[in-house]
N, CA, C and O of each residue as an XYZ file, in Angstrom:
856
protein
N      90.666     48.692     71.854
C      91.874     48.291     72.554
C      92.671     49.517     72.937
O      92.863     50.416     72.117
N      93.141     49.567     74.178
C      94.036     50.621     74.640
C      95.217     49.967     75.347
O      95.146     48.807     75.754
N      96.290     50.713     75.486
C      97.444     50.245     76.253
C      97.370     50.869     77.635
O      97.286     52.090     77.769
N      97.400     50.035     78.656
C      97.260     50.520     80.021
C      98.559     51.025     80.599
O      99.605     50.906     79.962
N      98.516     51.589     81.799
C      99.729     52.065     82.467
C     100.715     50.940     82.772
O     101.882     51.198     83.066
N     100.246     49.691     82.703
C     101.114     48.538     82.915
C     101.787     48.077     81.625
O     102.531     47.096     81.627
N     101.527     48.784     80.520
C     102.122     48.416     79.244
C     101.416     47.294     78.525
O     101.888     46.836     77.485
N     100.297     46.840     79.052
C      99.557     45.722     78.454
C      98.360     46.227     77.664
O      97.788     47.263     78.005
N      97.970     45.505     76.605
C      96.735     45.844     75.901
C      95.515     45.410     76.703
O      95.448     44.293     77.216
N      94.553     46.323     76.796
C      93.277     46.064     77.455
C      92.181     46.209     76.406
O      92.161     47.185     75.656
N      91.281     45.253     76.353
C      90.315     45.156     75.263
C      88.897     45.108     75.813
O      88.626     44.414     76.793
N      87.991     45.852     75.172
C      86.567     45.705     75.463
C      86.030     44.664     74.485
O      85.965     44.919     73.282
N      85.651     43.512     74.983
C      85.239     42.389     74.138
C      83.723     42.206     74.217
O      83.194     41.691     75.201
N      83.041     42.640     73.157
C      81.577     42.558     73.158
C      81.088     41.117     73.126
O      80.084     40.787     73.757
N      81.796     40.255     72.391
C      81.371     38.867     72.289
C      81.430     38.145     73.626
O      80.545     37.356     73.956
N      82.476     38.421     74.391
C      82.630     37.788     75.703
C      81.919     38.566     76.801
O      81.784     38.077     77.922
N      81.460     39.791     76.480
C      80.874     40.671     77.499
C      81.841     40.797     78.671
O      81.478     40.624     79.835
N      83.094     41.108     78.314
C      84.152     41.123     79.316
C      85.246     42.110     78.927
O      85.409     42.471     77.762
N      85.987     42.529     79.945
C      87.232     43.258     79.725
C      88.348     42.219     79.664
O      88.392     41.296     80.479
N      89.238     42.371     78.707
C      90.282     41.371     78.490
C      91.651     42.032     78.544
O      91.854     43.104     77.974
N      92.587     41.390     79.229
C      93.974     41.852     79.287
C      94.886     40.791     78.686
O      94.743     39.600     78.963
N      95.819     41.240     77.865
C      96.813     40.338     77.292
C      98.175     40.693     77.878
O      98.616     41.838     77.779
N      98.837     39.722     78.481
C     100.157     39.961     79.040
C     101.158     40.068     77.894
O     101.328     39.104     77.147
N     101.829     41.219     77.731
C     102.707     41.387     76.584
C     103.949     40.497     76.606
O     104.599     40.315     75.576
N     104.279     39.948     77.758
C     105.462     39.085     77.857
C     105.119     37.618     77.653
O     105.758     36.920     76.866
N     104.083     37.153     78.386
C     103.730     35.727     78.322
C     102.640     35.432     77.294
O     102.414     34.275     76.942
N     101.959     36.484     76.810
C     100.818     36.369     75.890
C      99.597     35.708     76.567
O      98.648     35.306     75.893
N      99.637     35.607     77.867
C      98.509     35.037     78.583
C      97.328     35.991     78.540
O      97.487     37.200     78.709
N      96.148     35.444     78.315
C      94.927     36.242     78.230
C      94.122     36.072     79.524
O      93.859     34.954     79.967
N      93.744     37.190     80.108
C      92.921     37.155     81.310
C      91.626     37.885     81.047
O      91.626     38.999     80.524
N      90.521     37.256     81.410
C      89.210     37.851     81.200
C      88.617     38.356     82.515
O      88.753     37.729     83.565
N      87.959     39.503     82.420
C      87.232     40.064     83.556
C      85.779     40.214     83.111
O      85.401     41.274     82.613
N      84.960     39.180     83.277
C      83.573     39.247     82.789
C      82.731     40.227     83.589
O      82.921     40.399     84.793
N      81.796     40.865     82.894
C      80.846     41.722     83.577
C      79.916     40.855     84.413
O      79.661     39.709     84.044
N      79.406     41.362     85.520
C      78.469     40.570     86.323
C      77.212     40.246     85.526
O      76.794     41.020     84.665
N      76.618     39.102     85.821
C      75.422     38.668     85.096
C      74.296     39.686     85.198
O      73.487     39.818     84.280
N      74.245     40.400     86.308
C      73.177     41.383     86.511
C      73.273     42.551     85.537
O      72.293     43.270     85.339
N      74.446     42.751     84.922
C      74.620     43.855     83.986
C      73.972     43.574     82.642
O      73.698     44.502     81.880
N      73.722     42.295     82.339
C      73.171     41.954     81.036
C      74.205     42.141     79.941
O      75.390     42.319     80.223
N      73.762     42.102     78.693
C      74.670     42.301     77.573
C      74.945     43.795     77.415
O      74.021     44.570     77.168
N      76.199     44.201     77.553
C      76.547     45.623     77.592
C      76.817     46.218     76.224
O      76.726     47.435     76.062
N      77.148     45.394     75.229
C      77.618     45.901     73.929
C      78.785     46.847     74.172
O      78.721     48.030     73.835
N      79.849     46.316     74.760
C      80.997     47.105     75.184
C      81.609     47.894     74.035
O      81.641     47.436     72.893
N      82.096     49.096     74.360
C      82.642     49.948     73.312
C      84.069     50.387     73.593
O      84.998     49.869     72.974
N      84.270     51.325     74.509
C      85.574     51.973     74.664
C      85.993     51.980     76.129
O      85.156     51.894     77.027
N      87.311     52.084     76.361
C      87.837     52.098     77.726
C      88.876     53.199     77.884
O      89.464     53.666     76.908
N      89.091     53.605     79.135
C      90.126     54.574     79.484
C      90.565     54.310     80.916
O      89.778     53.812     81.721
N      91.798     54.632     81.240
C      92.276     54.538     82.618
C      92.260     55.912     83.266
O      92.629     56.907     82.641
N      91.823     55.964     84.541
C      91.936     57.224     85.260
C      93.330     57.316     85.876
O      94.154     56.423     85.678
N      93.595     58.375     86.610
C      94.945     58.591     87.137
C      95.281     57.694     88.328
O      96.419     57.679     88.798
N      94.289     56.949     88.812
C      94.546     56.006     89.901
C      94.784     54.594     89.384
O      95.001     53.665     90.161
N      94.740     54.442     88.053
C      94.960     53.122     87.468
C      93.715     52.279     87.370
O      93.796     51.071     87.150
N      92.548     52.908     87.534
C      91.272     52.202     87.401
C      90.781     52.337     85.964
O      90.812     53.427     85.393
N      90.332     51.239     85.384
C      89.828     51.247     84.021
C      88.331     51.527     84.016
O      87.567     50.889     84.740
N      87.920     52.493     83.188
C      86.511     52.827     83.004
C      86.109     52.444     81.592
O      86.910     52.569     80.665
N      84.880     51.980     81.414
C      84.451     51.505     80.098
C      82.994     51.853     79.847
O      82.231     52.128     80.773
N      82.625     51.834     78.563
C      81.243     52.131     78.173
C      80.610     50.931     77.488
O      81.295     50.096     76.897
N      79.289     50.863     77.581
C      78.504     49.847     76.885
C      77.303     50.504     76.236
O      76.518     51.174     76.908
N      77.154     50.317     74.935
C      76.092     51.010     74.205
C      74.693     50.601     74.638
O      73.729     51.313     74.360
N      74.569     49.472     75.311
C      73.249     49.036     75.762
C      72.694     49.917     76.873
O      71.525     49.801     77.239
N      73.548     50.814     77.416
C      73.065     51.736     78.436
C      73.791     51.634     79.760
O      73.213     51.896     80.814
N      75.074     51.248     79.708
C      75.843     51.121     80.938
C      77.229     51.741     80.773
O      77.704     51.974     79.661
N      77.848     51.995     81.899
C      79.278     52.293     81.957
C      79.781     51.624     83.234
O      78.985     51.281     84.108
N      81.077     51.439     83.343
C      81.551     50.714     84.514
C      83.017     50.962     84.785
O      83.705     51.671     84.050
N      83.476     50.349     85.877
C      84.886     50.485     86.246
C      85.429     49.135     86.707
O      84.717     48.312     87.281
N      86.706     48.944     86.436
C      87.416     47.740     86.848
C      88.712     48.163     87.516
O      89.510     48.899     86.936
N      88.917     47.692     88.746
C      90.175     47.940     89.438
C      91.076     46.737     89.191
O      90.832     45.674     89.761
N      92.110     46.867     88.360
C      92.957     45.711     88.038
C      93.665     45.115     89.248
O      93.982     43.926     89.259
N      93.913     45.932     90.261
C      94.649     45.430     91.425
C      93.832     44.434     92.231
O      94.372     43.455     92.747
N      92.547     44.679     92.338
C      91.689     43.789     93.129
C      90.751     42.962     92.266
O      90.062     42.071     92.764
N      90.724     43.261     90.953
C      89.824     42.589     89.995
C      88.360     42.846     90.321
O      87.488     42.096     89.882
N      88.080     43.894     91.083
C      86.690     44.234     91.387
C      86.108     45.095     90.267
O      86.760     45.995     89.737
N      84.883     44.790     89.935
C      84.207     45.506     88.862
C      82.847     45.974     89.343
O      82.172     45.306     90.126
N      82.465     47.147     88.848
C      81.134     47.652     89.124
C      80.561     48.259     87.857
O      81.258     48.962     87.125
N      79.290     47.984     87.601
C      78.616     48.485     86.406
C      77.488     49.409     86.829
O      76.737     49.104     87.755
N      77.374     50.547     86.141
C      76.370     51.552     86.456
C      75.414     51.725     85.273
O      75.823     51.595     84.120
N      74.165     52.013     85.553
C      73.195     52.314     84.513
C      73.349     53.769     84.087
O      73.378     54.667     84.929
N      73.447     53.998     82.807
C      73.600     55.358     82.296
C      72.318     56.151     82.520
O      71.226     55.585     82.474
N      72.439     57.455     82.763
C      71.265     58.280     83.093
C      70.153     58.247     82.053
O      68.980     58.293     82.421
N      70.479     58.168     80.782
C      69.465     58.216     79.737
C      69.390     56.923     78.928
O      68.950     56.922     77.778
N      69.815     55.851     79.528
C      69.697     54.563     78.861
C      70.754     54.346     77.793
O      71.906     54.747     77.960
N      70.363     53.717     76.704
C      71.304     53.290     75.669
C      72.108     54.459     75.104
O      71.623     55.587     75.019
N      73.367     54.155     74.714
C      74.146     55.166     74.022
C      75.589     55.372     74.420
O      76.357     55.848     73.584
N      76.033     55.044     75.661
C      77.423     55.328     76.028
C      78.415     54.751     75.017
O      78.341     53.573     74.668
N      79.342     55.589     74.550
C      80.196     55.233     73.418
C      81.653     55.574     73.735
O      82.326     54.807     74.424
N      82.152     56.718     73.240
C      83.543     57.085     73.511
C      83.733     57.531     74.951
O      82.789     57.968     75.608
N      84.979     57.415     75.439
C      85.282     57.793     76.820
C      86.713     58.303     76.881
O      87.571     57.841     76.129
N      86.977     59.258     77.779
C      88.299     59.879     77.840
C      88.627     60.311     79.255
O      87.735     60.500     80.082
N      89.917     60.467     79.528
C      90.401     60.959     80.816
C      91.155     62.259     80.606
O      91.967     62.360     79.686
N      90.901     63.256     81.444
C      91.587     64.535     81.345
C      92.940     64.461     82.063
O      93.181     63.531     82.832
N      93.826     65.437     81.815
C      95.110     65.439     82.519
C      94.981     65.451     84.035
O      95.859     64.945     84.733
N      93.898     66.023     84.553
C      93.703     66.067     86.005
C      93.051     64.801     86.550
O      92.925     64.637     87.764
N      92.634     63.896     85.645
C      92.080     62.622     86.084
C      90.580     62.499     86.041
O      90.034     61.485     86.476
N      89.887     63.516     85.521
C      88.439     63.419     85.389
C      88.093     62.529     84.198
O      88.846     62.464     83.226
N      86.965     61.850     84.276
C      86.544     60.922     83.221
C      85.204     61.380     82.643
O      84.261     61.676     83.377
N      85.145     61.429     81.319
C      83.936     61.822     80.599
C      83.639     60.782     79.524
O      84.553     60.190     78.951
N      82.350     60.567     79.257
C      81.980     59.700     78.136
C      80.950     60.398     77.261
O      80.219     61.275     77.721
N      80.901     60.000     75.998
C      79.923     60.527     75.047
C      78.826     59.491     74.848
O      79.100     58.293     74.770
N      77.581     59.959     74.765
C      76.453     59.067     74.526
C      75.864     59.361     73.150
O      75.302     60.431     72.917
N      76.000     58.408     72.255
C      75.507     58.582     70.890
C      73.984     58.638     70.854
O      73.414     59.588     70.318
N      73.329     57.644     71.413
C      71.865     57.622     71.401
C      71.269     58.674     72.326
O      70.175     59.179     72.072
N      71.985     59.007     73.399
C      71.473     59.985     74.354
C      71.803     61.422     74.003
O      71.216     62.350     74.560
N      72.746     61.615     73.074
C      73.159     62.966     72.645
C      73.573     63.848     73.821
O      73.074     64.962     73.983
N      74.487     63.335     74.633
C      75.015     64.135     75.740
C      76.442     63.700     76.077
O      76.915     62.652     75.638
N      77.100     64.529     76.860
C      78.399     64.202     77.438
C      78.187     63.904     78.906
O      77.548     64.683     79.614
N      78.713     62.788     79.371
C      78.558     62.419     80.774
C      79.861     62.611     81.538
O      80.914     62.138     81.110
N      79.789     63.299     82.659
C      80.960     63.455     83.529
C      80.821     62.482     84.695
O      79.851     62.542     85.450
N      81.787     61.594     84.836
C      81.721     60.561     85.876
C      82.476     61.017     87.121
O      83.627     61.443     87.033
N      81.834     60.929     88.262
C      82.512     61.116     89.531
C      83.280     59.825     89.807
O      82.667     58.795     90.088
N      84.603     59.865     89.733
C      85.381     58.629     89.837
C      85.337     58.034     91.233
O      85.719     56.879     91.420
N      84.882     58.790     92.210
C      84.756     58.254     93.574
C      83.443     57.491     93.736
O      83.431     56.339     94.169
N      82.350     58.143     93.385
C      81.034     57.528     93.590
C      80.554     56.729     92.387
O      79.741     55.815     92.525
N      81.063     57.080     91.199
C      80.601     56.436     89.972
C      79.395     57.101     89.349
O      78.950     56.680     88.281
N      78.852     58.128     89.980
C      77.669     58.795     89.458
C      78.031     59.636     88.237
O      79.083     60.275     88.200
N      77.145     59.629     87.235
C      77.354     60.401     86.017
C      76.441     61.616     85.984
O      75.252     61.528     86.292
N      77.020     62.759     85.602
C      76.264     63.990     85.419
C      76.099     64.250     83.938
O      77.072     64.185     83.187
N      74.886     64.545     83.505
C      74.592     64.775     82.091
C      74.902     66.222     81.720
O      74.419     67.156     82.361
N      75.712     66.394     80.678
C      76.053     67.711     80.135
C      75.568     67.728     78.691
O      76.034     66.941     77.866
N      74.635     68.622     78.387
C      73.967     68.593     77.080
C      74.545     69.673     76.164
O      74.510     70.853     76.515
N      75.078     69.291     74.990
C      75.561     70.281     74.026
C      74.418     71.144     73.500
O      73.254     70.762     73.623
N      74.732     72.302     72.915
C      73.685     73.217     72.443
C      72.791     72.647     71.356
O      71.599     72.950     71.325
N      73.338     71.824     70.458
C      72.553     71.298     69.345
C      71.748     70.076     69.785
O      72.337     69.077     70.198
N      70.426     70.133     69.708
C      69.607     68.980     70.108
C      69.860     67.776     69.188
O      70.007     67.921     67.975
N      69.907     66.591     69.798
C      70.045     65.362     69.025
C      71.302     65.273     68.199
O      71.307     64.643     67.142
N      72.371     65.894     68.664
C      73.604     65.982     67.880
C      74.331     64.644     67.724
O      75.134     64.493     66.803
N      74.072     63.682     68.592
C      74.712     62.367     68.478
C      76.178     62.383     68.874
O      77.045     62.027     68.076
N      76.460     62.795     70.107
C      77.843     62.790     70.604
C      78.385     61.362     70.560
O      77.848     60.468     71.215
N      79.439     61.155     69.792
C      79.890     59.781     69.547
C      81.203     59.445     70.263
O      81.288     58.465     71.002
N      82.199     60.257     70.035
C      83.502     60.040     70.661
C      83.900     61.268     71.469
O      83.382     62.362     71.246
N      84.821     61.081     72.408
C      85.278     62.178     73.260
C      86.781     62.073     73.459
O      87.340     60.979     73.531
N      87.433     63.245     73.546
C      88.875     63.276     73.796
C      89.212     64.568     74.525
O      88.661     65.625     74.217
N      90.111     64.480     75.485
C      90.524     65.654     76.243
C      91.781     66.272     75.639
O      92.664     65.566     75.152
N      91.847     67.610     75.680
C      93.093     68.263     75.287
C      93.941     68.501     76.532
O      93.571     68.075     77.626
N      95.072     69.175     76.371
C      95.996     69.360     77.489
C      95.449     70.285     78.574
O      95.935     70.281     79.705
N      94.431     71.081     78.221
C      93.821     72.008     79.182
C      92.632     71.392     79.915
O      92.068     72.009     80.819
N      92.256     70.189     79.527
C      91.104     69.563     80.156
C      89.794     69.850     79.468
O      88.741     69.451     79.966
N      89.826     70.543     78.316
C      88.612     70.701     77.523
C      88.261     69.363     76.886
O      89.141     68.612     76.466
N      86.975     69.077     76.819
C      86.519     67.832     76.239
C      85.982     68.109     74.841
O      85.060     68.904     74.661
N      86.572     67.442     73.859
C      86.142     67.571     72.472
C      85.328     66.356     72.088
O      85.717     65.223     72.375
N      84.191     66.588     71.435
C      83.325     65.486     71.025
C      83.045     65.552     69.530
O      82.975     66.632     68.942
N      82.889     64.392     68.934
C      82.435     64.317     67.546
C      80.922     64.161     67.567
O      80.386     63.286     68.246
N      80.236     65.026     66.810
C      78.778     65.018     66.785
C      78.314     64.373     65.479
O      78.230     65.027     64.440
N      78.020     63.095     65.555
C      77.733     62.280     64.386
C      76.491     62.750     63.630
O      76.533     62.900     62.408
N      75.405     62.981     64.331
C      74.153     63.376     63.676
C      74.217     64.793     63.113
O      73.622     65.077     62.073
N      74.933     65.678     63.793
C      74.967     67.085     63.404
C      76.119     67.421     62.462
O      76.124     68.495     61.861
N      77.094     66.524     62.322
C      78.244     66.817     61.482
C      79.106     67.920     62.053
O      79.631     68.746     61.307
N      79.259     67.947     63.358
C      79.966     69.020     64.033
C      81.031     68.468     64.975
O      81.048     67.280     65.295
N      81.913     69.356     65.407
C      82.807     69.088     66.516
C      82.412     70.034     67.634
O      82.168     71.217     67.398
N      82.350     69.517     68.842
C      81.959     70.329     69.982
C      83.048     70.322     71.041
O      83.849     69.390     71.114
N      83.074     71.364     71.861
C      84.048     71.472     72.940
C      83.346     71.919     74.214
O      82.578     72.881     74.215
N      83.625     71.195     75.307
C      83.078     71.565     76.614
C      84.213     72.051     77.496
O      85.215     71.357     77.669
N      84.056     73.241     78.052
C      85.042     73.838     78.947
C      84.570     73.674     80.383
O      83.684     74.410     80.817
N      85.141     72.717     81.144
C      84.659     72.454     82.512
C      84.732     73.664     83.435
O      83.842     73.868     84.261
N      85.781     74.465     83.304
C      85.930     75.600     84.223
C      84.842     76.646     84.018
O      84.386     77.270     84.975
N      84.435     76.832     82.787
C      83.386     77.800     82.476
C      82.010     77.152     82.364
O      80.990     77.837     82.280
N      81.999     75.826     82.364
C      80.765     75.064     82.175
C      80.035     75.512     80.908
O      78.813     75.657     80.885
N      80.819     75.722     79.870
C      80.251     76.235     78.626
C      80.624     75.389     77.428
O      81.596     74.634     77.453
N      79.824     75.533     76.367
C      79.991     74.768     75.133
C      80.303     75.692     73.956
O      79.921     76.862     73.932
N      81.009     75.121     72.987
C      81.152     75.710     71.665
C      81.053     74.585     70.641
O      81.463     73.455     70.906
N      80.505     74.901     69.470
C      80.365     73.908     68.407
C      80.739     74.528     67.061
O      80.518     75.717     66.829
N      81.310     73.704     66.178
C      81.654     74.142     64.837
C      81.254     73.047     63.855
O      81.505     71.866     64.098
N      80.637     73.436     62.752
C      80.240     72.473     61.735
C      81.434     72.142     60.846
O      82.162     73.034     60.410
N      81.625     70.855     60.583
C      82.711     70.418     59.713
C      82.449     70.881     58.283
O      81.296     71.101     57.910
N      83.495     71.030     57.482
C      83.309     71.509     56.110
C      82.617     70.477     55.228
O      82.557     69.293     55.560
N      82.095     70.952     54.096
C      81.489     70.066     53.113
C      79.986     69.931     53.281
O      79.372     70.550     54.150
N      79.415     69.097     52.417
C      77.983     68.857     52.399
C      77.623     67.676     53.290
O      78.110     66.565     53.082
N      76.784     67.911     54.268
C      76.285     66.865     55.173
C      77.411     66.007     55.752
O      77.420     64.793     55.544
N      78.351     66.604     56.465
C      79.452     65.837     57.049
C      78.951     64.806     58.060
O      77.934     65.003     58.726
N      79.689     63.710     58.153
C      79.387     62.641     59.112
C      80.652     62.416     59.936
O      81.517     61.619     59.572
N      80.740     63.135     61.054
C      81.949     63.128     61.874
C      81.904     61.958     62.855
O      81.022     61.884     63.710
N      82.851     61.061     62.722
C      82.846     59.844     63.552
C      83.826     59.954     64.731
O      83.409     60.060     65.884
N      85.121     59.927     64.430
C      86.118     59.906     65.498
C      86.640     61.295     65.798
O      86.564     62.192     64.958
N      87.173     61.471     67.004
C      87.858     62.704     67.375
C      89.105     62.319     68.158
O      89.097     61.384     68.958
N      90.183     63.069     67.904
C      91.456     62.842     68.592
C      92.160     64.185     68.702
O      92.155     64.965     67.750
N      92.766     64.466     69.854
C      93.497     65.714     70.052
C      94.979     65.378     70.168
O      95.380     64.583     71.017
N      95.798     65.998     69.296
C      97.219     65.658     69.279
C      98.005     66.461     70.315
O      97.430     67.210     71.105
N      99.332     66.291     70.298
C     100.185     66.917     71.312
C     100.275     68.430     71.171
O     100.781     69.103     72.069
N      99.796     68.969     70.069
C      99.756     70.424     69.867
C      98.356     70.990     70.103
O      98.091     72.150     69.788
N      97.474     70.178     70.650
C      96.076     70.537     70.898
C      95.308     70.852     69.620
O      94.342     71.615     69.636
N      95.743     70.262     68.524
C      94.973     70.316     67.285
C      93.990     69.142     67.300
O      94.323     68.048     67.755
N      92.792     69.380     66.804
C      91.715     68.393     66.872
C      91.570     67.700     65.517
O      91.435     68.355     64.484
N      91.598     66.377     65.539
C      91.484     65.583     64.313
C      90.175     64.814     64.316
O      89.771     64.259     65.338
N      89.513     64.785     63.161
C      88.226     64.118     63.001
C      88.285     63.190     61.797
O      89.085     63.399     60.886
N      87.447     62.175     61.793
C      87.257     61.381     60.572
C      85.836     61.620     60.080
O      84.876     61.528     60.845
N      85.716     61.928     58.789
C      84.429     62.272     58.180
C      84.059     61.197     57.164
O      84.687     61.080     56.113
N      83.033     60.415     57.490
C      82.598     59.328     56.608
C      82.183     59.848     55.233
O      82.626     59.328     54.208
N      81.333     60.872     55.215
C      80.770     61.315     53.944
C      81.828     61.961     53.044
O      81.825     61.742     51.832
N      82.720     62.747     53.620
C      83.771     63.389     52.829
C      84.913     62.435     52.513
O      85.779     62.743     51.694
N      84.912     61.250     53.180
C      85.992     60.278     53.010
C      87.346     60.968     53.256
O      88.267     60.896     52.443
N      87.417     61.632     54.405
C      88.592     62.451     54.689
C      88.917     62.474     56.178
O      88.069     62.195     57.026
N      90.166     62.815     56.469
C      90.567     63.210     57.804
C      90.517     64.729     57.846
O      90.945     65.401     56.907
N      89.997     65.257     58.928
C      89.800     66.702     59.029
C      90.496     67.209     60.282
O      90.294     66.672     61.371
N      91.319     68.248     60.127
C      91.984     68.863     61.269
C      91.332     70.202     61.581
O      91.082     71.014     60.691
N      91.062     70.414     62.872
C      90.489     71.683     63.314
C      91.480     72.365     64.249
O      91.966     71.759     65.203
N      91.773     73.634     63.965
C      92.672     74.417     64.799
C      91.828     75.286     65.733
O      91.172     76.215     65.262
N      91.826     75.013     67.044
C      90.996     75.796     67.967
C      91.401     77.260     68.066
O      90.594     78.094     68.475
N      92.639     77.588     67.699
C      93.102     78.971     67.783
C      92.560     79.792     66.619
O      91.987     80.864     66.816
N      92.746     79.279     65.399
C      92.273     80.009     64.214
C      90.836     79.665     63.866
O      90.189     80.371     63.093
N      90.332     78.560     64.448
C      88.981     78.056     64.182
C      88.798     77.720     62.695
O      87.743     77.957     62.108
N      89.846     77.169     62.120
C      89.802     76.777     60.720
C      89.968     75.268     60.576
O      90.658     74.614     61.359
N      89.309     74.741     59.545
C      89.405     73.322     59.223
C      90.339     73.113     58.034
O      90.456     73.977     57.165
N      90.994     71.971     58.006
C      91.784     71.544     56.852
C      91.502     70.061     56.635
O      91.546     69.273     57.580
N      91.213     69.682     55.393
C      90.828     68.304     55.092
C      91.914     67.584     54.300
O      92.580     68.173     53.449
N      92.076     66.305     54.599
C      92.988     65.432     53.860
C      92.161     64.291     53.292
O      91.702     63.421     54.033
N      91.972     64.292     51.995
C      91.176     63.244     51.359
C      91.886     61.903     51.454
O      93.111     61.828     51.350
N      91.113     60.854     51.650
C      91.668     59.510     51.717
C      91.751     58.897     50.317
O      90.839     59.088     49.512
N      92.818     58.169     50.015
C      92.991     57.621     48.664
C      92.041     56.478     48.327
O      91.757     56.238     47.154
N      91.542     55.767     49.348
C      90.609     54.662     49.117
C      89.176     55.167     49.245
O      88.874     55.979     50.120
N      88.305     54.688     48.379
C      86.911     55.127     48.428
C      86.186     54.476     49.610
O      86.458     53.334     49.982
N      85.258     55.241     50.184
C      84.424     54.740     51.278
C      85.238     54.062     52.386
O      84.909     52.963     52.834
N      86.296     54.735     52.812
C      87.180     54.141     53.825
C      86.496     54.022     55.182
O      86.768     53.081     55.928
N      85.612     54.964     55.513
C      84.871     54.949     56.770
C      85.816     54.759     57.979
O      85.657     53.828     58.769
N      86.785     55.654     58.096
C      87.771     55.573     59.158
C      87.111     55.820     60.510
O      86.440     56.833     60.710
N      87.307     54.896     61.422
C      86.712     54.998     62.751
C      87.702     55.527     63.779
O      87.357     55.673     64.951
C-alpha cells in the first residue's frame, strides 16, 4: 500500500489481481483489474511517477502502469521472466524496479514502457527492494548475497557493501531524508543503517525474536 499524490491509499491486491484505490473521504473502494491476458501477476509493489501514473510489479514476471485519470492500464512482460518485486521513482521521475528471481535492476522508460536490464556485480544477488535517494542513486537490497547495492545512473556504475554479521539476509531498503540507507536483516533480527559517506553500518537489534521485518 502506498499513498498517492491524490492523498488516497493505493493497494496492489494479489487476491483480486487488481490495483485498488480507497477514497479517504467516502471510504469507497474502486478496483482496477489487470487485463485477462496478463494472467495471474502475483502483484507486489507500486510507485507513482512524476506525471501521476502508477507503476506496479508482479512477481509472476510482469510490470505495468495505470493512468488514474483515464483508468487505462497496460501490462508488460519483464525481460527475464519471473521476479519483479520492489519499485521506486527518482526525484527526476525515472522509475526502476528490482527483480528478485532475475537478480537485476530494471530501468523503465516511462514513455514506451520498455525495461532495460542493469545487472549488479554480484551474480545471483537477488535484488529484492529498491529505493532512490535525493541524488537519484538507486539503492537495492540483495537478499541472496546479504548486501546493499547502489546504482549511479550518471556514471552507469555499481557499488556493493556486505551487511554486518554472519550470513545476513537483507530484505527491505529505505533511504531517509538525510540520504542514510536503512535495511531490515532477517537473520540478525535487526534494523541496519548504512551511511554512504562513511561507508559504515550500525545495527539496532529488535526486541522480538524472529520479527522478520519486511
